[in-house]
N, C-alpha and C positions, 0 to 999 in steps of 0.2 A: 273628205279632205277639202280644205278651203282652196279656191281657185288661185293659182299663182298670179301675182301682179306682173304684167309684162314690163319690159324696159321703159322707164319713164322718159319723157322728153326733157323735163326740168325738175330739179329738186331745189327748193328754197329753204335755207337754213338761217332763220333769224335768231336773235337772242331771246325774243319773246314773241309768242303767237297768241292772238286774242280772237277767239271765235265769237260769233253772235250768240250761240247757245252752247252750253248753259251760261246765263248771265253772270258776270263777275269773275269768270275764269281767266287766268293768265297762265299760259303754258310755257315752261322753260325747257330747253333741251329737246325741243320738238322740231319737226320738219314738215314741209308740205310738198306733195308731188303733183305735177301737171302732166297730163297725157292727152294729146289731140285737143288742146285748148280748154280742157276741163280739169277741175280738181279731182284727182284720182286716188289720192292717198294722204293721210295725215296721221302722224304718230311719233313715238320717240325716235330721235335721230339714229340711235344705234340699230334700230330695226328697219331703217329705210331701204327700199328696193334700190337697185342700181338705176342710174339715170345718165342720159347722154350728156347733160350739163348739170353741174352742181354749183349753185351760187350762194356763197357765204354772205350773210348780212349782219355783220357785227354791229352792236349798239343800235339795232333797228327793231321796231315793233312791226309785225305783219298782221294786218287786220283786213276784213272785207272793205271794199271801197265805200267811202262816205257818200251820202246823198244830200245835196244842197236843195232844199225844198222850195226856195223862192229866190228869184233874181231877175235882173235885166242885163244880160251878158254884155251887149254892145256898149252899155253905159260905162264900161271900163275906160273908154276914151274920154269920159267926163269926170274922171276921178279928180277930186279936189276943187271942182267948180262950185262956187257959192257955199263955202263951208260956213258952219256956225249960224245957220238960219233955221227958223221953224218951218215945218213942212209946206204950208200953203205959200209962204213967201218964196221959199226955195223953188217950189214947183212952178208957180204962176209967173214969177218975175224973172226967173233965171233958167230953169231947166226947159220948160216948154218953148220959150223963145230960142234957146240954143238948139233944141231939136228941130224947130222949124227952119233954122238957118243951115244946119250942118248934116242932118241925118238923111242918108240915101243908102242904096244897096251897098256901095263900097264901104261906107261907114260901118254898117252892120256886119259886113264880112270881116273887116279888120278888127273891130271891137269884139266880135264873138270869138275869133281866133285867139285874141289876147286873153279873154276870160277863160276859154277852155284850157289854155296852157297854164294859167295861174291856178285853176282848180285842180288839174291833174297833178301839178307839183305839190299841192297840199293834200293829196289823197282822195279828192272827190272824183268819183267815176260816173256819177249820174247827177244831173241838175235840172231844175224846173226853171223855164225862162218865159218871160212875157215882154216882147218888144216888137218894134216895127219891122216890116219886111221879113216876116217869119219864114218864108220860103228860103231866103238867103241863110238864115240861122240854121234851118234844117240841113241845108247843103254842107255847112261847116261841120255840123255834128256828124253827118254821114261820112265826110272825108276824114275826120279825126279818129273815129273809133270809140268815142265816149258815148254814153247813153243820155237821153234827155226827154223831158216833156216840154214841148214847145206850145205855148198858149198864144193864140191869135188875138191881139188886142182889139177890143170893141168899145168904141166911144160914140157919143152922139154927134161930135163935131169932127171935121176933117183931121186926119193924122197922116204922117208920111206913109205912103203906100195904099191908103184907102180914103177916098174923098167923102164917102158916106157910110153910115152903119151897115146898110144893105150890101155895099161893096165889100166891107170887112167880113160879113157873114158868108158871102159867096166865096171869098178867098178861104175862109175856114173850112167850109164844106168841101171845096175842091182839094185842099191840102190834106184834109182828113182821109178822103178817098184815095188820094195818090199814095199815102204812106200807111194805110191801114195795116199792111202786113210787114212793115219794116221791123226788123228784129231789135232795133235799138231806139227808135223814135216813136213817141206817142204825141198826137196832136190834141190839144185841149182848146176850149173856148175861153177867152179871157176878157169878160166884161171888166173894165178898169176898176170901177168903184161905184157904190150906190149914187154918189153925187155927180157922176159923169155919164150915167146911162138911165134913160127914162123907163117908166113902167112898160110902155109899148115895146121898146126894144128888148127889155129884159124878158118879156113874155115870148118874143120871137126866139131869143137865145135859149130859153128853157125848152121850147118845143123842139128846136134843132138838136140840143144836147140830149134830150130824151130819145129822139129818133136814132141818133148816132151812138148812144150810150157813151158819150164823150165826157171827159173830166171838165169841171168848171174851176177856174182859178181866178180869184178876185180879192182885191184889197177891201177889207171890211173893218169898220170901227178902228181905223188907224189912229184917230185922235179924239179927244173929248169934244173938240170944236165941231168935228164932223157929226157926231151924235146930237150935240146941242142944236146945230143948224137944222138938222132933219126934224127934230122935235118942234122947233120954232116954225118951220115951213109947213109941216104936215101933221104934227102931233104923234108921229110914229117913229120908233127907233129903226135905223136901217136894217138890222137883222130881222126885226119883226116884219118889215116891208118885204124882204126877200122871202120870208116864210109864207107870207100871204100870196106871193107870186109863184110859189112852188119851186124855188131854187135851192132850198136847203135839202141836204141828203148826203149819202155816202160818196157821191161824185163831186161834191163841192169842197174845195180847199180854201178856207177863209184865212186870208193872210193878214197878220198883225193882231187884230182883236185885243187892243189894249184896254178897251172898255167892255166889261162883262157884268151885267146886272144879273139878279137871280132869274129874271125872265129870259135873258139871253142864254144863260147857262142851261135852263130847261129846254130851250129850243135846240141848242147844240146837241144835248144828250139824246133827246127824243128823235132827232133827225139823223143821228150818226154822222154829223158833219165834222170834218177834220179841221184843225187849226194849225197854221204855220207861224211860228214864233221867230221874229227877227230882232233880237234884243239890241244889237249895236246900232242898227239903222234907227230904231225907235229912240234910242238915247241921243244919237247925233242930231236928230231932227226934233228933239224935245216932244215926242209924241206920246210918251207914257210907257207902260211896261205890262206885257201880257201876264195875267195871273195863272201861270203855268201849273203850280201846285194845286190850286183850286180846280182847274180843269181836269188834271190827272185824277184827283180824288173822286171826281164825278164820273170818270170813265171816258172822257173825251180824248180822242187820238191827237197827240201834239207832235208836230215835226219841227225841225229847225232850219232856217234859211238865213243867208247873209244879206238878202236884198242886193241891189246893184252896188258896184264899187263906188259910184258917185255919192252914195249915202251911207258909206260904211267906215273906212274907205278901202277895204280889201275883201277878198273872197276866201278867207281862212275859216273853215267850218269848225276846226278844233278850237280856235280862238273864240268863235261864236258860242260854242257850247260852254266854254269856260266862263264867258260873260253871263250866260244864262244861269249857270250854277251859282255864280257869285250873287 
């Protein structure tokens, strides 16, 4: 005899229910039961066990929470700043000066709270973040109940909250240790981009990431100009340089990757590196477009991210996937 299901805490009854597996299935006339904070039952509504609370959700789709694989949460407070400019002009002449003037712990606290609220409203229950004062961001994630990967930003020059690269690395190690067993927060190392981190510092980051078994989150091949400048300066594409330094691998999340040569593709496949596609940010900043279909066909794992609200200008992951599909 099957074990009887006890009284549920909550029964959700949407018009449509879409599970992760099997792919492409849309269930109608179904309900989902929750007991002790866990999904305990799923099946046709007429067979549903009794529940303390039944919540009807007409005209609603119930799905697992969405995962926003790249962003800069606190930049929600820079939304609309310096619109309609290419990446490096936007970054060097507008964003970096604004960050130097305005960003402190209070800015990160308020901006992260705003981003969390916007993402939850849009069905996002987990997000990857890379921004200054990461301990403050971790506190806001802890207080909110959302899940997050918080990458500690690492650059060769002073940034808000870290005057030197070594200070940033010390913060990353300390934060990783403090939150190692947190049920909802993962701490990652966040070397900003190949053009802002030297070989020596990338080697330090690799050693620490290997020791901690920590994720690496990095903007890579965001524009054609980035790749062209690297070839001009060193004769080496940024991804090839990262491969030489030992950073490629299953723990690396390569964000943007709008420029993918045959050699780049082979490196991504061989190393099992993941790519994060941010189509609306890349369009807004005239950066190019990640060749997602080509990556998929080759077996590369591809996730989707919104990037920060300053370069999007929203945190709508359903809209992001629609743009990606188009």
